[in-house]
Backbone as CSV, one residue per row, in Angstrom:
resi,resn,N_x,N_y,N_z,CA_x,CA_y,CA_z,C_x,C_y,C_z
1,MET,151.265,95.240,56.155,151.277,96.400,57.007,150.289,97.442,56.469
2,ARG,150.298,97.643,55.173,149.383,98.619,54.575,147.930,98.227,54.819
3,GLU,147.614,96.944,54.627,146.247,96.473,54.837,145.828,96.621,56.307
4,MET,146.736,96.316,57.215,146.430,96.455,58.636,146.122,97.913,58.982
5,CYS,146.947,98.837,58.513,146.713,100.256,58.791,145.399,100.720,58.171
6,MET,145.102,100.260,56.969,143.851,100.635,56.323,142.658,100.099,57.109
7,ASN,142.743,98.852,57.574,141.657,98.277,58.372,141.455,99.047,59.668
8,LEU,142.535,99.442,60.320,142.423,100.234,61.545,141.788,101.592,61.266
9,ALA,142.198,102.217,60.175,141.643,103.522,59.823,140.159,103.422,59.489
10,ILE,139.775,102.410,58.734,138.359,102.213,58.394,137.550,101.978,59.658
11,ASN,138.055,101.141,60.561,137.361,100.890,61.821,137.211,102.184,62.621
12,ALA,138.254,102.990,62.638,138.204,104.250,63.382,137.145,105.177,62.805
13,VAL,137.058,105.256,61.488,136.043,106.097,60.856,134.657,105.579,61.194
14,GLN,134.469,104.268,61.129,133.163,103.673,61.422,132.780,103.842,62.892
15,ALA,133.753,103.892,63.784,133.476,104.001,65.215,133.193,105.438,65.647
16,SER,133.557,106.391,64.818,133.372,107.794,65.174,131.987,108.283,64.771
17,SER,131.460,109.165,65.573,130.178,109.796,65.268,130.375,110.827,64.163
18,ARG,129.264,111.261,63.588,129.326,112.338,62.605,130.010,113.538,63.266
19,GLY,130.981,114.084,62.586,131.737,115.197,63.144,132.893,114.759,64.028
20,GLY,133.060,113.436,64.182,134.161,112.914,65.002,135.500,113.119,64.315
21,ARG,136.546,112.713,64.984,137.894,112.910,64.463,138.666,111.594,64.465
22,VAL,139.399,111.364,63.384,140.318,110.236,63.278,141.691,110.822,63.008
23,THR,142.680,110.397,63.790,144.046,110.877,63.578,144.976,109.683,63.397
24,ALA,145.973,109.882,62.573,147.006,108.868,62.363,148.355,109.547,62.545
25,THR,149.188,108.960,63.384,150.525,109.502,63.611,151.542,108.375,63.519
26,THR,152.742,108.731,63.149,153.834,107.756,63.083,155.062,108.349,63.758
27,GLN,155.884,107.451,64.247,157.148,107.858,64.848,158.142,106.749,64.551
28,SER,159.323,107.117,64.127,160.329,106.100,63.831,161.519,106.231,64.774
29,ALA,162.120,105.096,65.030,163.338,105.020,65.831,164.304,104.124,65.065
30,ALA,165.469,103.948,65.605,166.482,103.148,64.911,166.022,101.720,64.654
31,ASP,165.253,101.147,65.597,164.911,99.728,65.466,163.415,99.434,65.365
32,HIS,162.575,100.471,65.289,161.141,100.215,65.176,160.383,101.457,64.701
33,VAL,159.148,101.219,64.317,158.239,102.292,63.924,156.984,102.145,64.759
34,THR,156.456,103.254,65.237,155.200,103.255,65.983,154.142,103.930,65.120
35,ILE,153.005,103.255,64.955,151.879,103.793,64.199,150.692,103.851,65.153
36,VAL,150.078,105.017,65.262,148.909,105.185,66.130,147.762,105.714,65.278
37,ILE,146.637,104.999,65.311,145.413,105.465,64.673,144.387,105.586,65.791
38,ALA,143.874,106.781,65.987,142.949,107.042,67.091,141.674,107.674,66.556
39,ASP,140.583,107.472,67.286,139.319,108.079,66.894,138.600,108.597,68.127
40,THR,137.568,109.364,67.900,136.785,109.914,68.987,135.544,109.066,69.271
41,GLY,135.559,107.815,68.797,134.469,106.889,69.090,134.421,106.571,70.572
42,ALA,133.337,105.942,70.989,133.097,105.693,72.411,134.033,104.661,73.027
43,GLY,134.482,103.708,72.274,135.372,102.687,72.813,134.666,101.383,73.129
44,ILE,135.426,100.444,73.624,134.943,99.110,73.981,134.913,99.009,75.500
45,SER,133.874,98.403,76.040,133.792,98.275,77.497,134.973,97.457,78.016
46,PRO,135.443,97.739,79.222,136.560,96.987,79.796,136.305,95.477,79.833
47,SER,135.085,95.044,80.132,134.813,93.604,80.197,134.890,92.970,78.815
48,THR,134.409,93.657,77.786,134.504,93.131,76.419,135.953,93.087,75.985
49,TRP,136.714,94.123,76.314,138.130,94.178,75.946,138.878,92.985,76.552
50,ARG,138.661,92.736,77.840,139.369,91.627,78.500,139.016,90.287,77.870
51,GLY,137.792,90.125,77.388,137.382,88.876,76.767,137.775,88.752,75.305
52,SER,138.412,89.787,74.748,138.729,89.794,73.319,140.004,89.041,72.977
53,GLY,140.845,88.781,73.963,142.118,88.121,73.692,143.227,89.091,73.310
54,ILE,142.937,90.385,73.284,143.959,91.380,72.970,144.830,91.568,74.207
55,PRO,146.139,91.342,74.089,147.026,91.391,75.263,147.396,92.818,75.662
56,SER,146.430,93.569,76.141,146.669,94.946,76.530,145.549,95.387,77.454
57,SER,145.654,96.581,77.963,144.601,97.145,78.809,143.604,97.889,77.939
58,PRO,142.352,97.951,78.373,141.380,98.721,77.597,141.693,100.200,77.662
59,PRO,141.226,100.962,76.677,141.435,102.406,76.731,140.843,102.977,78.009
60,SER,141.384,104.079,78.481,140.935,104.639,79.749,139.568,105.311,79.641
61,ARG,139.188,105.789,78.454,137.883,106.443,78.343,136.864,105.458,77.774
62,TRP,135.712,105.403,78.389,134.639,104.534,77.911,133.328,105.028,78.470
63,ASP,132.349,105.230,77.591,131.049,105.698,78.059,129.939,104.696,77.813
64,GLY,130.287,103.445,77.484,129.288,102.402,77.358,128.876,102.074,75.939
65,ALA,129.305,102.814,74.955,128.907,102.527,73.578,130.005,101.734,72.878
66,PRO,129.629,100.946,71.868,130.634,100.173,71.140,131.526,101.059,70.285
67,GLY,132.666,100.559,69.943,133.607,101.283,69.097,135.023,100.844,69.413
68,SER,135.977,101.450,68.770,137.365,101.030,68.976,138.086,101.800,70.051
69,GLY,137.538,102.909,70.469,138.127,103.686,71.557,139.205,104.557,71.178
């Protein structure tokens, strides 16, 4: 879990432009924990996201540049 969060954080930093922002938030409940790592990078195009095998929808914001969104 620690390695996964670190990899997500590193990717977020790499995807952000100079002066960009990376945020990490957590929330716990009785039966699960939610971890969100977000960045101000451009994101992944919807077509690339669909071809990635990730079982989710692409982020809603995308301006055509690579990144994690």
